[in-house]
C-alpha positions in Angstrom: -48.6 32.5 21.0 -49.8 35.8 22.7 -51.1 33.8 25.7 -47.8 32.0 25.9 -45.9 35.2 25.8 -48.1 36.7 28.5 -47.5 33.7 30.8 -43.8 33.9 30.1 -43.7 37.6 30.9 -45.8 37.1 34.1 -43.5 34.3 35.3 -40.4 36.3 34.5 -41.7 39.3 36.4 -42.8 37.1 39.4 -39.4 35.5 39.6 -37.4 38.7 39.4 -39.7 40.4 41.9 -39.3 37.6 44.3 -35.5 37.7 43.9 -35.6 41.5 44.6 -38.1 41.6 47.4 -36.7 38.6 49.3 -33.8 40.8 50.3 -36.2 42.9 52.3 -36.0 40.2 55.0 -32.6 41.8 55.9 -34.5 44.9 57.1 -35.3 43.1 60.3 -31.6 43.3 61.2 -31.6 47.1 60.9 -34.8 47.1 63.0 -33.1 44.9 65.6 -30.2 47.3 65.8 -32.4 50.3 66.5 -34.6 48.2 68.9 -31.6 48.0 71.2 -32.2 51.7 71.9 -35.9 51.1 72.8 -35.2 51.7 76.5 -34.2 55.3 75.5 -37.2 56.1 73.3 -39.0 57.9 76.1 -36.0 59.6 77.7 -34.4 60.6 74.4 -37.2 60.7 71.8 -35.1 62.3 69.1 -33.4 58.9 68.6 -36.6 57.3 67.2 -37.8 60.6 65.7 -34.8 60.8 63.5 -34.7 57.1 62.4 -37.5 57.2 59.8 -36.1 60.4 58.4 -32.7 59.0 57.9 -34.1 55.8 56.4 -36.2 57.9 54.0 -33.3 60.1 53.0 -30.9 57.3 52.4 -33.6 55.3 50.5 -34.4 58.3 48.3 -30.7 58.9 47.4 -30.2 55.2 46.7 -33.3 55.3 44.6 -32.0 58.1 42.4 -28.7 56.2 41.9 -30.5 52.9 41.2 -33.0 54.5 38.8 -30.3 56.4 36.9 -28.0 53.4 36.6 -30.9 51.3 35.2 -31.9 53.8 32.6 -28.3 54.8 31.6 -27.3 51.2 31.2 -30.2 50.5 28.9 -29.6 53.6 26.9 -25.9 53.1 26.6 -24.8 56.3 28.5 -22.6 54.3 30.8 -20.6 51.1 30.4 -21.0 48.0 32.5 -17.6 48.4 34.0 -16.1 50.0 37.0 -12.9 51.1 35.2 -12.6 53.4 32.2 -16.2 54.3 32.2 -17.9 57.4 30.8 -17.6 60.9 32.2 -21.3 60.8 32.9 -20.8 57.7 35.1 -18.3 59.4 37.4 -20.2 62.7 37.4 -23.3 60.7 38.6 -21.3 59.3 41.5 -20.1 62.7 42.6 -23.7 64.1 42.3 -24.9 61.4 44.7 -22.4 62.4 47.3 -23.3 66.0 46.9 -27.0 65.1 47.3 -26.1 63.3 50.5 -24.5 66.4 52.0 -27.1 68.9 50.9 -30.2 66.9 51.8 -29.0 65.2 55.0 -28.3 68.6 56.6 -31.5 70.1 55.3 -33.5 67.1 56.4 -31.9 67.2 59.9 -33.0 70.8 60.3 -36.4 70.1 59.0 -36.9 67.2 61.4 -35.8 69.4 64.3 -38.2 72.1 63.4 -41.1 69.7 63.2 -40.3 67.8 66.3 -39.5 70.8 68.5 -43.2 72.0 68.9 -44.3 68.3 69.1 -42.2 68.0 72.3 -39.8 65.3 70.9 -36.8 67.7 70.8 -35.4 70.6 72.7 -33.1 73.5 71.5 -30.1 71.7 73.0 -30.7 68.7 70.6 -30.2 70.7 67.4 -26.5 69.6 67.0 -27.7 65.9 67.1 -30.3 66.6 64.4 -27.6 68.0 62.1 -24.6 65.7 62.6 -26.3 62.3 63.1 -28.1 62.3 59.7 -25.0 63.7 58.0 -22.5 61.2 59.5 -24.9 58.2 59.2 -25.9 58.8 55.5 -22.3 59.7 54.4 -20.9 56.6 55.9 -23.7 54.4 54.5 -23.2 56.0 51.0 -19.5 55.3 51.0 -20.1 51.6 51.8 -23.3 51.1 49.7 -22.4 52.9 46.5 -20.0 50.2 45.2 -22.6 47.5 46.1 -25.3 49.4 44.2 -23.1 49.7 41.1 -21.9 46.0 41.3 -25.5 44.9 41.6 -26.6 46.9 38.6 -23.7 45.7 36.4 -24.0 42.0 37.5 -27.8 41.9 37.0 -27.5 43.4 33.5 -24.7 41.0 32.6 -26.8 38.0 33.8 -29.8 39.0 31.6 -31.9 40.4 34.5 -33.5 43.8 34.5 -31.7 46.3 36.8 -34.9 48.4 37.1 -36.5 45.5 38.9 -33.5 44.0 40.8 -31.3 46.9 41.9 -33.3 49.1 44.2 -35.1 46.5 46.3 -31.8 44.6 46.8 -29.6 47.6 47.5 -32.2 49.4 49.6 -32.3 46.7 52.2 -28.5 46.7 52.3 -28.6 50.4 52.7 -31.1 50.2 55.5 -28.9 47.8 57.5 -25.9 49.9 56.8 -27.6 53.2 57.8 -29.0 51.6 60.9 -25.5 50.4 61.9 -24.0 53.8 61.0 -26.8 55.6 62.9 -26.2 53.4 66.0 -22.5 54.1 65.9 -23.1 57.8 65.4 -25.6 58.0 68.2 -23.2 56.3 70.6 -20.3 58.4 69.5 -22.1 61.7 69.7 -23.7 60.9 73.1 -20.5 59.6 74.7 -18.1 62.2 73.4 -20.2 65.4 73.1 -19.2 68.1 72.2 -15.9 66.9 70.7 -17.8 64.5 68.5 -19.6 67.4 66.8 -16.3 69.1 66.0 -14.8 66.0 64.6 -17.7 65.2 62.3 -18.0 68.8 61.2 -14.3 68.9 60.3 -14.5 65.7 58.1 -17.6 67.0 56.5 -16.1 70.3 55.6 -13.1 68.6 53.9 -15.3 66.2 51.9 -17.6 69.0 50.8 -14.8 71.2 49.7 -13.5 68.4 47.5 -16.9 67.9 45.9 -17.2 71.6 45.2 -13.9 71.6 43.5 -14.9 68.9 41.1 -18.3 70.4 40.5 -16.8 73.1 38.3 -16.4 70.6 35.5 -19.3 68.3 36.5 -21.9 71.1 36.1 -21.2 71.1 32.3 -22.7 67.5 32.2 -26.5 67.2 32.1 -26.5 64.1 34.4 -24.8 66.1 37.2 -26.6 69.4 36.7 -30.1 67.8 36.4 -29.5 65.5 39.4 -28.5 68.4 41.6 -31.2 70.8 40.2 -34.1 68.3 40.2 -33.3 65.5 42.7 -31.9 67.7 45.5 -35.1 69.7 46.2 -37.3 66.7 45.5 -35.4 64.6 48.0 -35.5 67.3 50.6 -39.2 67.7 50.0 -39.9 63.9 50.1 -37.8 63.5 53.2 -40.8 65.2 54.9 -42.4 61.7 54.6 -39.8 60.4 56.9 -40.2 63.4 59.2 -43.9 62.7 59.5 -43.1 59.0 60.1 -40.7 60.0 62.8 -43.3 62.2 64.5 -45.9 59.4 64.3 -43.4 56.9 65.8 -42.2 59.3 68.5 -45.9 59.8 69.5 -46.2 56.0 69.6 -43.0 55.7 71.8 -44.7 54.1 74.9 -46.3 51.4 72.8 -42.9 50.8 71.0 -41.2 50.4 74.3 -43.8 47.8 75.3 -43.7 46.1 71.8 -40.2 46.4 70.4 -40.9 43.6 67.8 -42.8 46.3 65.9 -39.5 48.2 65.4 -37.8 45.0 64.2 -40.4 44.5 61.4 -40.9 48.2 60.7 -38.0 48.7 58.3 -38.8 45.4 56.5 -42.3 46.6 55.7 -41.3 50.1 54.6 -38.4 48.8 52.5 -40.6 46.2 50.8 -43.3 48.8 50.1 -40.8 51.3 48.8 -39.1 48.5 46.8 -42.4 47.5 45.3 -43.1 51.0 44.2 -39.6 51.3 42.8 -40.0 48.3 40.6 -43.2 49.7 39.1 -41.7 53.2 38.8 -38.3 52.2 37.4 -39.8 49.9 34.8 -42.1 52.7 33.8 -39.3 55.2 33.3 -37.3 52.8 31.2 -40.3 51.9 29.0 -41.0 55.6 28.5 -37.3 56.3 27.7 -37.3 53.5 25.1 -40.7 54.4 23.7 -42.3 51.1 24.6 -45.4 52.8 26.2 -47.2 56.0 25.6 -46.8 58.7 28.2 -50.4 58.7 29.4 -52.1 57.3 32.5 -54.2 54.9 30.5 -51.0 53.0 29.6 -51.1 51.4 33.0 -53.1 48.6 31.6 -50.0 47.7 29.5 -48.0 47.1 32.6 -50.8 45.6 34.7 -49.7 42.1 34.1 -46.2 42.9 35.5 -47.8 44.6 38.5 -50.0 41.6 39.3 -46.9 39.4 39.2 -45.1 41.7 41.6 -48.1 41.8 43.9 -48.5 38.0 44.2 -44.7 37.8 44.9 -45.0 40.6 47.5 -47.9 38.9 49.3 -46.1 35.6 49.6 -42.9 37.3 50.8 -44.7 39.3 53.4 -45.7 36.0 55.0 -42.1 35.1 55.2 -41.2 38.5 56.6 -43.6 37.9 59.5 -42.2 34.4 60.2 -38.5 35.6 59.9 -39.0 38.6 62.2 -40.7 36.4 64.8 -37.8 34.0 64.6 -35.3 36.8 65.1 -37.2 38.2 68.0 -37.3 34.9 69.8 -33.6 34.2 69.0 -32.5 37.6 70.4 -34.8 37.6 73.5 -37.5 40.0 72.3 -41.1 38.9 73.3 -43.3 38.8 70.2 -46.6 37.5 68.9 -46.5 35.5 65.7 -50.1 36.0 64.7 -49.7 39.8 65.2 -46.6 40.0 63.0 -48.2 37.9 60.2 -51.4 39.9 60.3 -49.5 43.2 60.2 -47.3 42.1 57.3 -50.1 40.8 55.2 -52.3 43.9 55.7 -49.4 46.2 54.8 -48.8 44.2 51.6 -52.4 44.1 50.6 -53.3 47.7 51.3 -50.0 49.4 50.5 -49.0 47.7 47.2 -52.3 48.4 45.5 -52.0 52.1 46.2 -48.2 52.6 45.7 -48.2 50.8 42.3 -50.8 53.2 40.8 -49.0 56.3 42.3 -45.6 55.2 41.1 -46.8 54.8 37.5 -48.6 58.1 37.6 -45.6 60.0 38.9 -43.4 58.6 36.1 -45.9 59.5 33.4 -46.5 63.0 34.8 -42.8 63.8 35.2 -42.1 62.6 31.7 -44.9 64.8 30.2 -43.5 67.8 32.2 -40.1 67.4 30.5 -38.4 66.4 33.7 -36.1 63.4 34.2 -38.4 60.8 35.8 -35.5 59.0 37.4 -34.9 62.1 39.6 -38.4 62.0 40.8 -40.1 58.6 40.8 -38.3 56.7 43.5 -37.9 59.6 45.9 -41.5 60.6 45.7 -42.9 57.0 45.8 -40.6 56.0 48.6 -41.7 59.1 50.7 -45.3 58.2 50.1 -44.6 54.6 50.9 -43.0 55.7 54.2 -46.0 57.7 55.3 -48.4 55.1 54.0 -46.6 52.2 55.6 -46.1 53.9 58.9 -49.8 55.0 59.0 -51.0 51.4 58.2 -48.7 49.9 60.8 -49.8 52.3 63.6 -53.5 51.9 62.8 -53.2 48.1 62.6 -51.3 47.9 65.9 -53.5 50.3 67.7 -56.9 49.2 66.6 -56.6 45.6 65.4 -53.7 44.0 67.3 -54.2 45.7 70.7 -55.8 42.6 72.2 -53.5 40.0 70.6 
């Protein structure tokens, strides 16, 4: 009976992981959108320098919302309904918007500071580093938030685990949305500067004033106060992973101009790696909240079967990522090497998933033992690590292994 239950659990995890991670294929569309700017990477390097930072920030904020929805649904803090929900539910949504404002501005300034001495930005570029992350992330949040909530509610109603399904599914939608919003913002700011800066700043000031007005009541609720107090500095800190990724990519700009197919598959791989870590991290936080596992690192063996199911699913899907990205490149006129894309995808899966699974579990356990809310920390931290790890693996593989292919 125990063997049967183990097989059933493994199969269930494998199926749900496959459902969740298959959506990462959509990341190639966000990569294709940004690859349309590849001819500007050398002349205007801040375009590629900001892109990973924005992906990281939007992914971290989406991760906080996804993680909290999963836990709060399981614990009964929110209802599975858009209308007439709990006060905690609506406070959570306003907290997510506040996070977007606080951390997008902070991340933009941080990205500028790091890229200025690296030669990928000039003093005149500072307005772009502030308004483009803010506008891109705010627009993406407005569109993606209802999708995130709907996905969480629907998966729970259908008997699926929101901790496994929601973030990987929604993250890829967010990536496509933020890439589209980023492309629109870049075009708008470049074509209508400086009027574009004034327009974006005016809308941002109105929205921020509205959020501050509601925050007087929201701060009395733990879900709002803890989200702002814990998640805001963590997301700003973890966005440094995207900043480093941007510096790495900007330094790699000549190779990216020559091989734009790497940009097409880039968000797919980072999203899948972050999604893999989120599945491990989110299931860990829920099991800790429900008392199903002890809050110690040795408890990893109790989730090892689930992790193996996720890893096998991830490996198979990375093969599909390579094939799909190649097909999109060919269909849209981008020269690409199929062997290179497949090798790159498989190596990122093999090397990245093994490391990120252990790190995600450890972050959840350590945060729980410190008395913090793990849902405020796990996905932002693991996704930041995944961005740096994924970008590093991609650059090393392309530079040293695929250079002759």
